[in-house]
C-alpha positions in Angstrom: 182.3 47.5 79.0 183.8 47.9 82.5 186.0 44.9 81.6 187.6 47.1 78.9 188.5 49.7 81.4 190.2 47.3 83.8 192.1 45.6 81.0 193.3 49.0 79.8 194.5 49.9 83.4 196.4 46.6 83.5 198.0 47.2 80.1 199.1 50.7 81.1 200.7 49.3 84.3 202.5 46.5 82.4 203.7 48.8 79.6 205.0 51.2 82.2 207.4 48.6 83.5 210.4 49.5 81.4 213.1 47.9 83.7 216.0 49.3 81.7 214.6 52.9 81.8 217.2 54.1 84.4 220.0 53.0 82.2 218.5 53.3 78.8 221.3 55.4 77.4 224.0 53.2 79.0 222.2 50.1 77.7 222.6 51.4 74.1 226.2 52.5 74.6 227.1 49.1 75.9 225.9 47.7 72.5 228.1 50.1 70.6 225.7 53.0 69.9 227.0 56.6 70.4 225.1 59.5 71.9 225.0 61.1 68.4 223.5 57.9 66.9 220.9 57.9 69.7 219.9 61.4 68.8 219.6 60.5 65.1 217.4 57.5 66.0 215.2 59.7 68.2 214.8 62.3 65.4 213.8 59.7 62.9 211.4 58.2 65.3 209.7 61.5 66.0 209.4 62.4 62.4 207.9 59.0 61.6 205.4 59.2 64.4 204.1 62.5 63.1 203.8 61.2 59.6 201.9 58.1 60.7 199.4 59.9 63.1 196.7 60.6 60.5 197.0 57.3 58.5 196.8 55.3 61.6 193.7 57.2 62.8 192.0 56.5 59.5 192.9 52.8 59.7 191.7 52.5 63.3 188.3 53.9 62.3 188.1 51.4 59.5 189.1 48.2 61.2 187.9 49.0 64.8 189.7 50.1 67.9 190.1 46.6 69.4 192.0 45.2 66.4 194.2 48.4 66.4 195.0 48.0 70.1 195.8 44.3 69.7 198.1 44.8 66.7 199.9 47.7 68.4 200.3 45.8 71.7 201.8 42.8 70.0 204.1 45.0 67.8 205.1 46.8 71.0 206.0 43.4 72.5 208.1 42.5 69.4 209.9 45.9 69.6 211.0 45.1 73.1 212.5 41.8 72.0 214.3 43.6 69.2 215.7 46.1 71.8 216.7 43.3 74.1 218.7 41.6 71.3 219.8 44.7 69.5 223.5 45.0 68.7 224.5 48.3 67.1 222.8 51.2 65.3 220.6 49.1 63.0 219.0 47.1 65.7 218.1 50.1 67.8 216.8 52.0 64.8 214.6 49.0 63.9 213.2 49.0 67.5 212.5 52.8 67.3 210.8 52.5 63.9 208.4 49.9 65.3 207.9 52.1 68.4 206.9 54.9 66.1 204.3 52.7 64.4 203.0 51.6 67.8 202.7 55.1 69.4 201.0 56.5 66.3 198.6 53.6 66.5 197.9 54.0 70.2 197.4 57.8 69.8 193.7 58.5 70.3 192.8 54.8 70.3 193.5 54.1 73.9 191.6 57.3 75.1 188.8 56.5 72.7 188.4 52.9 74.1 188.3 54.3 77.6 185.9 57.2 76.8 183.5 55.0 74.9 183.7 52.1 77.4 182.4 54.3 80.2 179.9 56.1 77.8 181.5 59.5 78.7 180.5 59.1 82.4 183.3 59.7 84.8 185.7 59.6 81.9 188.1 62.1 83.5 188.4 59.9 86.5 189.1 56.9 84.2 191.8 58.9 82.3 193.4 59.8 85.6 193.6 56.2 86.8 194.9 55.1 83.4 197.7 57.7 83.5 198.5 56.8 87.1 198.7 53.1 86.3 201.5 53.8 83.8 203.4 55.8 86.5 202.8 53.0 89.0 204.4 50.6 86.5 207.4 52.9 86.0 207.9 53.2 89.8 207.6 49.4 90.2 210.2 48.8 87.5 212.5 51.5 89.0 212.3 49.8 92.4 212.9 46.3 91.0 215.9 47.7 89.0 217.4 49.3 92.1 217.1 46.3 94.3 217.5 43.3 92.0 218.6 44.2 88.5 221.2 47.0 89.0 223.9 46.6 86.3 222.5 43.4 84.7 221.4 45.0 81.4 220.3 41.7 79.9 218.0 40.9 82.8 216.5 44.4 82.6 215.7 43.8 78.9 214.3 40.3 79.5 212.0 41.5 82.3 210.7 44.3 80.1 210.0 41.8 77.3 208.0 39.6 79.8 206.0 42.6 81.0 205.1 43.7 77.5 204.2 40.2 76.5 201.7 40.0 79.3 200.2 43.3 78.1 199.9 41.9 74.6 198.0 38.9 75.9 195.7 41.1 77.9 194.8 43.1 74.8 193.1 40.0 73.4 190.4 40.3 76.1 189.2 43.8 74.9 185.7 44.2 73.5 185.1 46.3 70.5 183.6 49.8 71.1 183.9 51.0 67.5 182.9 48.3 65.0 184.5 48.4 61.6 182.4 50.4 59.1 180.4 48.2 56.7 180.3 49.0 53.0 176.6 49.9 53.3 177.4 52.7 55.8 180.2 54.6 54.3 182.1 56.6 56.9 182.7 60.3 56.7 185.6 60.9 54.2 188.9 61.9 55.7 188.9 65.2 53.8 185.7 66.2 55.5 187.0 65.2 59.0 190.2 67.2 58.4 188.4 70.3 57.1 185.8 70.2 59.8 188.6 70.1 62.4 190.5 73.0 60.9 187.4 75.1 60.5 186.4 74.6 64.1 188.2 77.7 65.5 186.9 77.1 69.0 188.5 73.6 69.1 191.7 74.9 67.7 191.9 77.5 70.5 191.5 74.6 73.0 194.2 72.5 71.3 196.7 75.4 71.1 196.1 76.3 74.7 196.5 72.7 75.9 199.6 72.2 73.8 201.4 75.3 75.1 200.7 74.4 78.7 201.7 70.7 78.2 204.9 71.6 76.4 206.0 74.0 79.0 205.7 71.3 81.6 207.3 68.6 79.4 210.3 70.6 78.5 211.0 72.0 82.0 210.3 68.9 84.1 212.1 66.5 81.7 215.1 68.5 80.3 215.6 71.9 81.9 215.0 70.7 85.4 218.4 68.9 85.5 220.2 72.1 84.3 218.4 74.1 87.0 219.4 71.5 89.7 223.0 71.7 88.5 222.8 75.5 88.6 221.6 75.2 92.2 224.6 73.0 93.1 222.6 69.7 93.6 224.4 66.4 93.0 223.2 63.4 91.0 222.0 61.6 94.1 219.7 64.5 95.0 218.5 64.6 91.4 217.6 60.9 91.6 215.7 61.4 94.8 213.7 64.3 93.4 213.0 62.2 90.3 211.4 59.5 92.5 209.2 62.1 94.2 208.2 63.5 90.8 207.2 60.0 89.6 205.1 59.5 92.7 203.4 62.8 92.2 202.6 61.7 88.7 200.1 59.2 90.2 197.9 62.0 91.5 195.9 62.0 88.3 193.3 59.9 90.1 192.2 63.0 91.9 191.9 65.1 88.8 188.1 64.6 88.5 187.5 65.5 92.1 189.5 68.7 91.8 188.0 69.9 88.6 184.4 68.9 89.5 184.6 71.1 92.6 186.3 74.0 90.9 184.5 73.9 87.6 186.0 74.0 84.1 186.9 77.7 84.0 188.5 78.0 87.5 190.3 74.6 87.0 192.1 75.9 83.9 192.9 79.2 85.5 194.3 77.2 88.4 196.5 75.0 86.2 197.7 77.8 84.1 198.3 80.1 87.1 200.4 77.5 88.9 202.5 76.9 85.8 203.1 80.7 85.3 204.0 81.1 88.9 206.4 78.2 88.8 208.1 79.3 85.6 208.6 82.8 86.8 210.1 81.6 90.1 212.5 79.3 88.3 213.5 82.1 86.0 214.4 84.4 89.0 216.0 81.9 91.4 219.2 79.9 91.7 218.3 78.4 95.1 217.6 74.7 95.4 214.5 74.7 97.6 212.3 77.1 95.6 213.6 75.4 92.4 212.6 71.9 93.6 209.2 73.2 95.0 208.2 74.9 91.7 209.4 72.0 89.4 207.3 69.6 91.5 204.4 72.1 91.4 204.6 72.0 87.6 204.5 68.2 87.9 201.4 68.2 90.1 199.6 70.8 87.9 200.2 68.8 84.7 199.3 65.5 86.3 195.9 66.9 87.3 195.5 68.7 83.9 196.1 65.7 81.6 192.9 63.7 82.4 190.9 67.0 82.4 192.2 67.9 79.0 191.5 64.4 77.6 188.0 64.4 78.8 187.2 67.9 77.4 188.9 67.0 74.1 186.8 63.8 73.7 183.6 65.7 74.5 184.2 68.1 71.6 184.5 65.3 69.0 181.3 65.1 66.9 182.4 62.9 64.0 182.1 59.1 64.2 185.7 59.0 63.0 187.0 59.5 66.5 190.4 58.1 66.1 191.0 60.1 62.9 189.9 63.3 64.6 192.2 62.6 67.6 195.1 61.9 65.2 194.5 65.2 63.5 194.5 66.9 66.9 197.8 65.1 67.8 199.5 66.1 64.6 198.4 69.7 65.1 199.7 69.8 68.7 203.0 68.0 67.7 203.7 70.8 65.2 203.3 73.3 68.1 205.6 71.2 70.2 208.3 71.3 67.6 208.2 75.1 67.5 208.2 75.5 71.3 211.1 72.9 71.7 213.2 74.9 69.2 212.6 78.1 71.1 213.3 76.5 74.5 216.5 75.1 73.1 217.8 78.3 71.6 216.9 80.3 74.8 218.5 77.6 77.1 221.8 78.0 75.2 221.6 81.7 75.7 220.5 81.7 79.3 218.4 79.3 81.4 216.4 82.1 83.0 215.3 83.2 79.6 213.9 79.7 78.8 211.9 79.7 82.0 210.5 83.2 81.3 209.5 81.9 77.9 207.7 79.1 79.6 205.8 81.6 81.8 204.9 83.5 78.6 203.4 80.6 76.8 201.5 79.5 79.9 200.1 83.0 80.2 199.1 82.8 76.5 197.5 79.4 77.2 195.4 81.0 79.9 194.2 83.8 77.6 193.3 81.3 74.8 191.4 79.1 77.1 189.4 82.0 78.4 188.3 82.7 74.8 187.5 79.1 74.3 185.5 78.8 77.4 183.3 81.8 76.5 182.5 80.1 73.2 181.6 76.8 74.8 179.6 77.5 78.0 177.8 74.2 77.6 181.0 72.4 78.6 181.1 74.0 82.0 
């Protein structure tokens, strides 16, 4: 099954190569789409992704993970062709609808293929390399864009299509790790999987804690960081340089396993939460550039190391054979938490940026408390 792992690494690398990423908004505007229309498309896409999470999980458990991965990889490829040729609101909406189907299909299936392909052994290291491969693809695309593509939007779209086409071809080489269920062996009903997940209070504590920590990082390092840089007086060139550094730091996930193996589960989570709390508090209390940059990058490093750690622990807690369904339920549950935190971050940001950062410190502290309760209930995962 090692072939599966290497193929998944290559797919992540190729699908990370979005050559138009640095000018994604400008690309759309050049085709006559307004910023308001872009926000409408994004909202529709998010809602559709949430609605499709559980149905896709059920389908993946029925038809097998390989077929799901192949279908989604080819649809992903088609969506990039649509984006490349899109002209106006309808074309970009169609691309985003397809993307919602793809992301909901990938959700849980990619991590399940990796987890089952390595039989749970060194899965955290595998998750770390997989995440880093995607970041390596993004950096490669950004470098090619800066040197060769620049303002050639059509070329950026074409190169992205080629990259995703190669990823789709590679998906054909995957071996099945979760064969489709036969009629003689009826799988666990969805209702049972859903009820068992919601009744598992220990697992819910883990999911809530992880969602709070992840959303604090996501909101601050993707959206609020630019407002903080602006507040510190940094120009766009400086922001671009910091973005490159952050992207490079996003490849440190390969060291996640080494860090957490040495520290242990409990101290690792305390470390990740503690760094996040410290960073958010500092950002809420400073308007200086240097501490702002250092703490935003600290958040980036902490989350990069945390993601493979979280994926490994989450997969270890799944007992049902309907692994994709269970992971889809988990994703839908955490997405709902994300919607709530995003709204609060948005409201507080309009009121005062410092208040938003302090809210981030608060939910990271809550994450630490919830994890401590979870860890006491699951000492066998230490």
